[in-house]
C-alpha positions as CSV (number, residue, x, y, z in Angstrom):
1,M,16.8,56.4,-95.9
2,S,16.3,56.7,-99.8
3,L,13.3,55.1,-101.4
4,F,15.5,52.0,-102.5
5,G,16.9,51.6,-99.2
6,G,13.4,51.5,-97.4
7,L,12.4,49.1,-99.9
8,L,15.1,46.9,-99.3
9,S,15.0,47.0,-95.6
10,G,11.4,45.3,-96.0
11,I,10.6,42.5,-98.1
12,F,13.0,40.9,-100.2
13,G,12.4,42.0,-103.8
14,V,9.3,44.2,-103.3
15,L,9.1,46.5,-106.1
16,T,6.6,49.4,-106.8
17,N,5.3,50.6,-110.1
18,A,8.1,53.2,-109.9
19,L,10.5,50.7,-110.6
20,S,8.6,49.1,-113.5
21,W,11.5,50.2,-115.8
22,L,13.6,47.5,-114.4
23,F,11.8,44.8,-116.5
24,G,12.1,46.0,-119.8
25,I,12.9,42.7,-122.0
26,T,13.4,44.0,-125.3
27,A,17.0,45.4,-125.5
28,A,17.4,49.0,-127.2
29,L,21.2,48.3,-127.6
30,A,23.2,45.6,-129.3
31,Q,25.3,43.3,-127.2
32,T,28.4,44.7,-128.5
33,A,27.3,48.2,-127.1
34,T,26.6,46.9,-123.8
35,N,29.4,44.4,-123.3
36,G,31.8,44.5,-126.2
37,T,32.6,41.1,-127.3
38,S,31.2,39.0,-124.3
39,L,28.1,36.6,-124.6
40,L,27.4,36.3,-121.1
41,G,23.9,37.2,-120.5
42,T,22.7,36.2,-123.8
43,L,21.0,33.0,-124.9
44,S,24.0,32.5,-127.2
45,A,26.4,32.1,-124.1
46,A,27.9,28.7,-124.5
47,L,26.7,26.0,-121.8
48,L,29.9,24.4,-120.0
49,P,30.7,20.8,-120.1
50,L,31.5,18.3,-117.1
51,F,34.9,18.7,-118.1
52,L,37.4,19.3,-120.7
53,T,38.1,16.3,-122.8
54,N,41.6,16.5,-124.0
55,N,43.0,14.9,-121.0
56,P,43.9,11.3,-120.3
57,L,40.9,9.7,-118.4
58,P,41.6,7.4,-116.0
59,N,38.8,6.0,-114.4
60,G,36.4,8.1,-117.0
61,Y,37.6,11.4,-115.6
62,P,40.5,13.8,-115.8
63,W,41.0,13.5,-112.1
64,G,41.0,9.6,-112.1
65,T,39.6,8.0,-108.6
66,K,39.4,11.3,-106.5
67,T,36.4,12.2,-105.2
68,C,34.9,15.2,-103.1
69,T,35.2,12.8,-100.0
70,N,38.2,10.7,-100.4
71,T,40.7,13.4,-101.5
72,N,42.3,16.2,-99.4
73,P,42.4,18.8,-101.8
74,Y,45.1,20.8,-100.3
75,N,48.0,18.3,-100.6
76,S,46.7,15.6,-103.3
77,S,45.5,17.4,-106.4
78,P,46.0,15.6,-109.6
79,N,49.1,16.6,-111.7
80,T,47.4,16.2,-115.2
81,G,50.6,17.7,-117.2
82,I,48.0,19.8,-119.5
83,I,48.6,23.4,-120.0
84,R,45.3,25.6,-120.7
85,S,46.9,28.8,-122.4
86,Y,45.1,32.0,-122.5
87,D,46.2,35.4,-124.3
88,F,44.6,38.3,-122.5
89,T,44.9,42.1,-123.7
90,I,43.7,45.1,-121.3
91,T,42.4,48.0,-123.0
92,R,40.3,50.8,-122.5
93,G,36.9,51.0,-124.0
94,V,33.5,52.8,-124.1
95,I,30.3,50.7,-123.5
96,A,26.9,50.7,-121.8
97,P,26.4,47.8,-119.5
98,D,23.1,49.4,-118.5
99,G,22.5,51.7,-120.7
100,Y,24.7,54.5,-119.3
101,Q,27.7,54.8,-121.9
102,R,31.1,55.3,-119.6
103,D,34.9,54.4,-120.4
104,V,35.6,51.1,-119.2
105,M,38.5,48.7,-118.7
106,L,38.0,45.5,-121.1
107,V,39.8,42.3,-121.2
108,N,40.0,41.2,-125.0
109,G,37.2,43.7,-126.0
110,A,34.8,42.1,-123.5
111,F,32.7,42.8,-120.1
112,P,33.0,40.6,-118.0
113,G,36.3,39.0,-119.6
114,P,36.7,35.7,-121.4
115,T,36.0,32.4,-119.0
116,I,38.9,30.6,-118.1
117,E,38.4,26.9,-118.0
118,A,40.8,24.0,-116.9
119,N,40.6,20.7,-115.3
120,W,41.6,20.0,-111.4
121,G,45.2,19.4,-111.7
122,D,45.9,21.3,-114.9
123,T,48.3,24.2,-115.3
124,I,46.9,27.4,-116.3
125,Q,49.1,29.9,-118.3
126,V,47.9,33.2,-119.2
127,T,49.8,36.1,-121.0
128,L,48.9,39.5,-119.8
129,H,49.5,42.4,-122.3
130,N,49.1,46.1,-121.3
131,N,47.6,48.2,-124.1
132,I,46.0,50.6,-121.7
133,T,46.3,54.0,-123.1
134,G,44.9,57.4,-123.2
135,P,46.2,57.5,-120.3
136,E,48.5,54.8,-119.6
137,E,48.5,52.5,-116.5
138,G,50.0,50.2,-114.7
139,T,48.1,46.7,-114.6
140,S,48.4,43.1,-113.0
141,L,46.1,40.1,-112.8
142,H,44.9,38.1,-109.8
143,W,43.8,34.7,-109.8
144,H,41.2,35.0,-107.0
145,G,41.5,31.7,-104.4
146,F,44.2,29.8,-106.2
147,L,46.9,28.7,-103.4
148,Q,49.8,29.2,-105.7
149,T,51.7,26.8,-103.5
150,G,55.2,26.9,-104.7
151,T,54.6,29.7,-107.0
152,P,53.6,33.0,-104.8
153,W,55.0,35.2,-107.4
154,E,52.3,34.3,-109.9
155,D,49.4,35.7,-107.4
156,G,49.4,38.8,-109.4
157,V,49.3,41.5,-106.4
158,P,51.8,44.5,-107.2
159,G,54.0,45.9,-104.8
160,V,53.5,42.3,-103.0
161,M,54.6,39.6,-105.5
162,Q,55.4,41.6,-108.5
163,C,55.7,45.3,-110.0
164,P,52.7,46.4,-112.1
165,V,53.0,45.2,-115.6
166,A,53.9,48.6,-117.4
167,P,52.2,50.2,-120.4
168,G,53.3,48.3,-123.6
169,K,54.8,45.4,-122.0
170,S,53.6,41.6,-121.2
171,Y,53.9,39.4,-118.3
172,T,53.2,35.5,-118.7
173,Y,51.6,33.9,-115.5
174,S,51.7,30.2,-114.8
175,F,50.0,28.4,-112.2
176,K,48.5,25.1,-111.1
177,A,44.6,24.5,-110.5
178,E,45.2,22.9,-107.0
179,L,41.4,23.5,-105.9
180,Y,38.3,23.0,-108.4
181,G,35.1,24.9,-108.6
182,T,34.2,28.6,-109.4
183,S,36.3,31.7,-109.0
184,W,37.5,34.7,-110.8
185,Y,40.1,37.0,-112.0
186,H,40.6,40.5,-111.7
187,S,43.0,43.3,-111.7
188,H,44.8,44.4,-108.4
189,Y,46.0,47.5,-109.6
190,S,44.4,49.9,-107.1
191,S,40.6,49.7,-107.7
192,Q,41.5,48.9,-111.5
193,Y,39.0,45.9,-111.8
194,S,36.0,48.3,-110.8
195,G,36.1,49.8,-114.3
196,G,35.6,46.1,-115.6
197,A,39.0,44.3,-115.7
198,L,37.8,40.9,-114.4
199,G,36.4,37.5,-115.7
200,P,35.1,34.3,-114.4
201,I,37.5,31.0,-113.9
202,V,35.7,27.5,-114.0
203,V,37.9,24.4,-112.6
204,Y,36.1,21.1,-113.6
205,G,36.6,18.7,-110.9
206,P,34.5,16.0,-109.2
207,T,30.9,17.0,-108.1
208,N,28.9,16.0,-104.9
209,A,25.6,16.2,-106.6
210,A,24.0,15.2,-109.7
211,Y,23.1,17.7,-112.4
212,D,22.3,17.9,-116.0
213,I,23.4,21.1,-117.4
214,D,26.0,23.5,-116.5
215,L,24.8,27.0,-117.1
216,G,28.1,28.5,-116.4
217,P,29.1,31.8,-114.5
218,V,26.6,34.2,-113.2
219,M,28.7,37.4,-112.2
220,L,27.1,39.9,-109.8
221,T,28.4,43.5,-109.8
222,D,27.5,46.6,-108.7
223,W,28.1,49.3,-111.0
224,Y,29.5,52.9,-110.9
225,H,28.8,55.4,-113.8
226,K,32.2,57.3,-112.9
227,D,35.6,55.9,-113.4
228,Y,37.4,54.0,-110.6
229,N,40.1,56.9,-110.3
230,T,37.2,59.5,-109.7
231,L,36.1,57.1,-107.2
232,V,39.2,56.4,-105.4
233,E,40.0,60.2,-105.1
234,Q,36.3,60.7,-103.5
235,T,37.2,58.2,-101.2
236,L,40.3,60.0,-100.2
237,T,39.0,63.3,-100.1
238,A,38.6,64.7,-96.6
239,G,35.2,64.7,-95.4
240,A,33.7,63.2,-98.9
241,A,30.5,61.0,-98.4
242,P,31.2,57.2,-99.3
243,V,31.1,56.2,-102.8
244,R,27.6,54.8,-103.7
245,S,26.9,52.3,-106.8
246,D,24.8,53.4,-109.4
247,N,23.3,50.1,-110.6
248,N,23.4,46.3,-110.1
249,L,24.3,44.1,-112.8
250,I,23.8,40.2,-113.5
251,N,26.4,38.9,-116.1
252,G,27.3,42.6,-117.1
253,K,23.8,43.5,-118.0
254,M,20.9,45.6,-116.8
255,N,18.2,48.4,-117.3
256,F,18.6,51.8,-116.0
257,N,16.1,54.7,-115.2
258,C,17.9,57.4,-117.5
259,S,15.6,60.0,-116.1
260,S,17.6,60.0,-113.0
261,V,20.7,60.9,-114.6
262,A,22.3,64.6,-114.7
263,A,20.7,66.7,-117.5
264,G,24.1,67.1,-119.2
265,D,24.3,63.2,-119.3
266,T,21.2,62.3,-120.9
267,T,22.7,61.9,-124.3
268,K,25.0,59.3,-122.7
269,C,21.9,57.0,-121.5
270,T,19.7,54.6,-123.3
271,N,16.6,53.2,-121.5
272,N,15.8,49.6,-121.8
273,A,19.4,48.6,-122.6
274,G,18.7,45.0,-121.9
275,V,18.7,42.5,-119.2
276,S,20.6,38.9,-119.0
277,K,18.5,35.9,-120.6
278,F,18.9,32.4,-119.4
279,K,17.4,29.3,-120.8
280,L,16.8,26.1,-118.6
281,T,15.6,22.8,-119.7
282,Y,12.3,21.8,-118.5
283,G,12.5,18.8,-115.9
284,K,16.4,19.2,-115.6
285,T,18.9,20.3,-113.2
286,H,21.1,23.1,-113.6
287,R,24.2,24.2,-112.0
288,M,24.6,28.0,-111.7
289,R,28.0,29.6,-110.6
290,L,27.4,32.8,-108.6
291,V,30.4,35.1,-108.3
292,N,30.1,38.5,-106.6
293,A,32.6,40.2,-108.4
294,G,31.6,43.6,-107.2
295,S,33.5,46.6,-105.7
296,E,31.6,46.9,-102.4
297,A,27.9,45.6,-102.4
298,V,26.7,42.4,-100.6
299,Q,24.4,40.5,-102.9
300,R,21.4,38.5,-102.1
301,F,20.6,35.9,-105.0
302,S,17.6,34.2,-105.5
303,L,15.3,32.6,-108.6
304,D,11.7,33.4,-108.2
305,G,9.6,30.3,-107.2
306,H,12.8,28.0,-106.9
307,T,14.6,26.4,-104.2
308,L,18.4,26.8,-104.4
309,T,20.7,23.8,-103.4
310,V,24.1,25.0,-102.4
311,I,26.9,22.4,-103.3
312,A,29.8,24.6,-102.8
313,N,31.1,27.8,-101.0
314,D,34.1,29.4,-102.8
315,Y,36.3,26.7,-103.7
316,V,35.3,24.1,-101.3
317,P,32.3,21.7,-102.1
318,V,29.9,21.3,-99.2
319,Q,27.2,18.9,-97.9
320,P,24.1,20.0,-100.1
321,Y,21.7,22.4,-98.3
322,Q,18.5,24.3,-99.7
323,T,17.7,27.7,-99.2
324,K,15.7,30.6,-101.1
325,V,18.4,33.3,-100.9
326,V,22.1,33.2,-100.9
327,T,24.1,35.9,-99.7
328,L,27.4,36.4,-101.1
329,G,30.0,39.2,-100.1
330,V,32.5,40.7,-102.6
331,G,34.8,37.9,-103.9
332,Q,32.7,35.1,-102.5
333,R,31.2,32.4,-104.9
334,A,28.4,29.9,-104.6
335,D,27.7,27.1,-106.9
336,V,23.8,26.1,-106.8
337,L,21.9,23.8,-108.3
338,V,18.2,24.6,-109.8
339,T,15.7,22.1,-111.1
340,A,13.3,23.3,-113.6
341,N,10.3,21.8,-112.4
342,V,7.9,24.8,-111.5
343,G,5.1,25.5,-113.6
344,T,4.9,24.0,-117.2
345,A,7.6,24.0,-120.0
346,S,6.3,27.6,-121.2
347,S,6.9,29.0,-118.0
348,S,9.4,32.0,-117.2
349,Y,10.8,33.6,-114.1
350,W,12.9,36.2,-112.9
351,M,16.4,35.9,-111.3
352,R,17.0,38.5,-108.8
353,S,20.0,39.8,-107.1
354,N,19.3,42.7,-104.5
355,I,22.2,44.4,-102.9
356,T,21.7,44.5,-99.0
357,S,20.4,47.3,-97.2
358,C,24.3,47.5,-95.3
359,S,25.6,48.6,-98.7
360,N,25.8,51.8,-100.3
361,A,23.5,51.9,-103.6
362,D,21.4,54.1,-105.1
363,Q,19.7,51.2,-107.1
364,P,20.0,48.0,-105.5
365,Y,17.8,45.7,-107.8
366,A,19.3,43.6,-110.5
367,V,17.2,41.1,-112.4
368,A,17.7,38.5,-115.3
369,A,14.9,36.8,-117.5
370,V,15.0,32.7,-116.9
371,Y,13.0,30.8,-119.6
372,Y,11.8,27.3,-119.7
373,S,12.2,25.3,-122.8
374,S,8.9,26.3,-124.4
375,A,8.8,29.7,-123.3
376,D,8.6,32.9,-125.4
377,T,11.8,34.5,-124.8
378,S,10.5,38.0,-126.2
379,K,8.1,38.3,-123.2
380,A,9.0,39.5,-119.8
381,P,8.3,37.0,-116.9
382,A,5.6,37.8,-114.5
383,S,6.7,35.9,-111.4
384,T,6.9,36.9,-107.8
385,A,9.8,37.4,-105.7
386,W,10.1,35.3,-102.7
387,N,9.0,36.9,-99.2
388,V,12.4,36.7,-97.7
389,P,13.2,39.6,-95.6
390,D,16.9,41.3,-95.7
391,P,18.0,40.7,-92.3
392,G,20.5,43.8,-92.6
393,T,23.3,41.9,-91.0
394,C,25.5,41.3,-94.2
395,A,26.1,37.8,-92.6
396,N,26.6,34.9,-95.0
397,D,24.5,31.5,-94.4
398,A,24.7,30.1,-91.2
399,L,28.2,28.4,-90.5
400,S,25.9,25.5,-89.0
401,T,24.8,24.7,-92.7
402,T,27.8,25.1,-94.6
403,V,29.8,21.6,-93.6
404,P,32.5,20.9,-96.1
405,M,32.4,17.5,-97.8
406,Y,35.9,16.5,-97.3
407,T,36.3,16.7,-93.4
408,I,39.3,18.5,-92.0
409,T,39.6,18.9,-88.2
410,P,41.6,22.2,-87.5
411,P,44.7,21.5,-85.3
412,T,45.3,23.5,-82.3
413,P,46.6,26.8,-83.2
414,S,50.4,27.5,-82.9
415,Y,49.8,31.4,-82.8
416,T,46.7,33.4,-82.0
417,H,46.1,37.1,-82.4
418,T,43.2,39.4,-82.2
419,Y,43.2,41.7,-85.6
420,N,41.1,45.0,-85.0
421,I,39.6,46.7,-87.7
422,T,39.0,50.7,-86.9
423,L,38.8,53.9,-88.7
424,F,41.0,56.9,-88.1
425,T,41.7,60.4,-89.7
426,N,45.0,61.3,-91.0
427,G,46.9,64.4,-90.7
428,S,45.2,65.7,-94.0
429,G,41.8,65.1,-92.6
430,V,41.3,61.8,-94.7
431,T,39.4,59.0,-93.1
432,L,41.5,55.6,-93.6
433,W,41.1,51.8,-92.4
434,D,43.4,50.3,-89.8
435,L,44.0,46.8,-89.7
436,D,45.9,45.4,-86.7
437,D,47.3,49.1,-85.7
438,G,48.5,49.9,-89.5
439,S,46.9,51.3,-92.6
440,A,48.7,49.7,-96.0
441,R,50.6,51.4,-98.8
442,V,52.3,49.0,-101.0
443,D,55.5,50.1,-102.7
444,Y,55.0,49.3,-106.7
445,N,58.9,49.4,-107.1
446,A,59.8,47.2,-104.3
447,P,57.6,44.1,-103.9
448,T,57.6,42.5,-100.8
449,L,58.2,38.9,-102.0
450,L,61.4,40.0,-104.0
451,S,62.6,41.9,-101.1
452,A,62.2,38.7,-98.4
453,Q,63.6,36.4,-101.1
454,Q,66.7,38.6,-100.7
455,G,66.9,38.3,-96.7
456,V,64.9,41.8,-95.9
457,T,63.4,40.9,-92.4
458,T,62.4,44.5,-91.8
459,F,59.7,46.5,-93.8
460,D,58.3,50.0,-93.5
461,A,55.4,50.5,-91.2
462,E,53.3,51.2,-94.5
463,A,53.6,47.4,-95.8
464,N,51.7,46.4,-92.5
465,L,53.4,43.3,-92.7
466,R,53.6,40.5,-90.3
467,T,56.1,37.7,-89.8
468,L,54.6,34.3,-88.9
469,Y,57.9,32.4,-88.8
470,T,57.3,28.7,-88.7
471,N,54.1,28.8,-86.9
472,S,52.2,25.9,-88.4
473,S,48.6,27.1,-87.7
474,V,47.3,30.7,-87.0
475,R,44.1,31.7,-85.1
476,M,42.9,35.0,-86.4
477,I,40.2,36.6,-84.2
478,V,39.1,39.5,-86.5
479,E,37.0,42.3,-84.3
480,N,35.4,44.9,-86.5
481,N,35.1,47.9,-84.5
482,T,33.2,49.9,-87.2
483,P,29.4,49.7,-88.3
484,A,30.4,48.4,-92.0
485,A,30.5,44.6,-93.0
486,H,33.7,43.5,-94.6
487,P,34.6,40.8,-96.8
488,M,37.8,39.4,-95.6
489,H,39.9,37.6,-98.1
490,L,43.1,35.6,-97.5
491,H,45.6,34.8,-100.2
492,G,47.2,31.5,-100.5
493,F,44.8,29.6,-98.3
494,N,41.8,28.4,-97.3
495,M,40.6,29.7,-94.0
496,Y,38.6,27.5,-91.1
497,V,35.8,29.7,-90.2
498,L,35.2,28.8,-86.6
499,A,32.9,31.5,-85.4
500,E,31.0,34.8,-86.3
501,G,28.6,37.2,-84.7
502,T,28.1,40.6,-83.4
503,G,29.7,42.1,-80.5
504,T,33.0,40.1,-79.3
505,W,33.7,36.4,-79.4
506,D,33.3,34.3,-76.2
507,G,36.5,33.1,-76.4
508,T,35.3,29.3,-76.7
509,T,32.1,28.9,-79.1
510,I,33.5,27.3,-82.6
511,V,30.8,26.0,-85.0
512,N,31.1,22.4,-86.3
513,P,34.8,22.2,-84.5
514,T,35.6,18.7,-86.3
515,N,34.6,20.0,-89.6
516,P,34.2,23.8,-90.0
517,Q,33.3,25.8,-93.0
518,R,36.5,26.8,-95.2
519,R,36.7,29.4,-97.7
520,D,39.0,32.1,-98.9
521,V,36.3,35.0,-98.0
522,Q,34.2,35.6,-95.0
523,Q,32.1,38.4,-94.2
524,V,32.7,40.1,-90.6
525,R,29.5,42.0,-89.6
526,G,29.4,45.4,-88.6
527,N,30.4,45.7,-84.9
528,G,30.8,42.0,-85.0
529,Y,33.7,39.2,-85.2
530,I,35.0,36.5,-87.2
531,V,37.5,33.8,-85.8
532,L,39.3,32.3,-88.7
533,Q,42.0,29.8,-88.7
534,F,44.8,28.4,-91.3
535,D,47.5,26.1,-91.7
536,S,50.6,28.9,-92.8
537,T,52.6,25.9,-94.3
538,N,52.7,27.5,-97.7
539,P,55.6,29.9,-97.8
540,G,55.4,33.2,-99.4
541,V,54.0,36.6,-98.8
542,W,50.2,36.5,-98.6
543,P,47.7,39.5,-98.6
544,F,45.0,39.5,-95.9
545,H,42.5,42.3,-96.8
546,C,39.1,43.6,-97.2
547,H,37.7,42.9,-100.9
548,I,35.9,45.9,-100.9
549,S,37.4,48.2,-103.5
550,W,37.4,51.5,-101.7
551,H,38.4,50.0,-98.0
552,A,41.3,48.4,-99.7
553,S,42.3,51.4,-101.5
554,A,41.9,53.5,-98.0
555,G,44.3,50.9,-96.3
556,L,42.5,47.8,-94.9
557,F,45.2,45.3,-95.9
558,M,48.0,43.8,-94.6
559,Q,50.5,41.1,-95.2
560,F,51.7,37.9,-94.0
561,L,55.4,36.7,-94.5
562,V,55.1,32.8,-94.0
563,E,58.2,30.9,-93.5
564,P,60.8,33.5,-94.3
565,E,63.6,31.0,-94.4
566,E,61.9,29.0,-97.0
567,V,60.9,32.1,-98.8
568,K,64.8,32.7,-98.9
569,K,65.3,29.4,-100.8
570,F,62.8,30.2,-103.5
571,S,64.1,30.5,-107.1
572,I,62.1,33.2,-108.4
573,P,62.0,33.3,-112.3
574,M,63.7,36.0,-114.0
575,K,60.4,37.5,-115.4
576,V,59.4,38.7,-112.2
577,A,62.3,40.9,-111.8
578,N,62.0,42.0,-115.3
579,T,58.6,43.5,-114.6
580,C,60.4,46.0,-112.0
581,T,63.1,46.6,-114.6
582,D,60.4,47.5,-116.8
583,W,58.2,49.6,-114.1
584,Q,61.2,51.5,-113.1
585,A,62.0,52.6,-116.8
586,Y,58.4,53.8,-117.1
587,T,58.3,55.8,-113.9
588,N,61.8,57.2,-114.7
589,V,59.8,59.0,-117.5
590,D,56.1,59.2,-116.4
591,V,55.4,60.0,-112.7
592,V,52.7,57.6,-111.0
593,D,50.5,59.3,-108.7
594,Q,49.6,56.3,-106.6
595,I,47.1,58.4,-104.3
596,D,45.7,55.1,-102.4
597,S,47.2,51.7,-101.2
598,G,48.2,50.6,-104.2
599,V,45.8,47.3,-104.4
C-alpha cells in the first residue's frame, strides 16, 4: 500500500509534514491558467439566489403553493412556460487546474463549465456546438438525473438516444426541469467528460430547511494528468494495471507536488497553483451543493469543526440529518447546510474532500480554504480535520438516516430480477465488466431509441438490452461479485433504495419500507449488494450503468426498453435523425476508432 493509501486507511484527514505542499494558499497561477473562464473556486464566484425572478410568482414563488411535503415531484411538477436558454461550445484547450499543464476539454472555455440555472417547472434549452479539433471527435451532453418524461431523445447518450454530434455540427437540447435541487451535465461520449467536459446544474425549488446564503456548486473531481483516450486505451490493454488518478480537486482547483512528476514533465508543472476559496458570513447558515463529478473516486467531504446538515441526496429532499462527513460516489450529489458559528468572525477553516481507500488514487487529498467574514484571505487556515476514520466500505450514508420529505411507498414489484456484476477476460486478454451476462458496446450509427421507435424488437447482444414490456414496477437485486465498489446510475427514473450491504441480500429485509431513500445513483459495495426498485412508467430506452468512467468504457452498462408499444408512438423530432445523417457523413470520410463501449 502507498503512503497515501496507508494514511487514508487510518484517521480521516491525517496529514504529515511531507504533505505540507497541499496547503499553499498564495496562487502561483492566474485563474485563466488553471480554469480558463470559470470563476468557481474564487472569491469572485457569484452567490446563488433563492430562485430566478423573471417568472410569475403565485404565492410568492415560481412553484406557487407546491412544497417538499405536499407535492409528488414525479407527476405534479409546475409548468412555468419559461425557457432558460444556454449556448455551449466544446473545444480543446490547455490549462493547469492543479499546476500540471495538460490538454483538456472545455465548455465555453471553462473548467468546470458554466452553471445552468432554472426554476422548477422551467424548460432548459441548450444549444451544443462541437468545435473539437486537433483531432476532431464526436460529442454529446447528458443532463444527469433529469427524468426526460416524454423527451427521452434529449437524454444525450450517443448510440442510445442519438448519434454523436459530429465535428463542426450543433444540436439543441430541450427538456423540462421536472425535479429540483443540484445536479450536473457531462459529455456521455466515451470517457470524454474525464477530460473536463462537465459543469453544474441548479434547479431552484421548495426548501425543507431554512438558510441564509447559497454558496452554489462544490464540484469534487478526481483528476488525471493523461488525456482520457490514453486512459481508455490503458483500461482496455491486456494485463494493464487499473487507471489511477493523479490528484483531487474542489471546484477545479488544487495544488500538486511537482517533485513527483517525471523528469521530462517538470516544465509543465507549477507548485502552489492555488486552492479554491469560499467566504462565509459569520452567524449565517449557508447552502453548499456538493457534486461528485469525478471519473472513479468515492469522495468523503467535510469542513473542519463544522457539522453538516444534509437536506437532499441527488434530486430528493430528505428529512435533515447531521453528519461530520458526507460520502459520495461518482454522479451523486448532496445539498448540505453549514452555519458559520464556530470560532470568531476572523476564523478560517479547511474544507476537505478525501478519496477513499477503496479507490485508485496516487494523491487522494483535496482542500479548499473557507474564510469567515473578517478573516484574512491571504493566510492559510490552521484548523484540524475531524477524527472520523475511513471505514473502507465505499458505502453511502446509512439508509435508515436518509428519509425523503415526500413519502412514497413502493408498490409490489411486477418483475424482480437479479443483476450480477462480474469480470471476465475476452479473447484478446482484455479484462471487461459484465452486467447481467452482458458487456455493452453501443453502435454510434444506430441509436437504440430510434430503432425501437421504428418497431425493432431484437437487438445485438452488445447492446445489452432488456425489454421490460408493460411491467409497472421493477425490482433489481444487484449482486456485485467483484471487490470493486460501483456507483450504479439509472437514467429516466429515481430509484427506491430498499437495502444494501455486504454478501448477498437475505430476500426480506427492506430499510424504511414505507418511505425508502430515492436517488438516481447508489453505491454497491465490493462483494456486496443493493436492492433497487423503480416505477417503470416512463417510456423510452434508459441506460443503467456504473458511473465510473473506466468501468462503463469496459462494458459495465445496459439498457432498458420501457413500454415498447408506447415508444413506437413517439413523434421524435427530425433534429435527432439529423445527428445520424451528420455522423454518417463524417464517418464516411473519417474512420472513428471506437475502442470502448462508447459511453
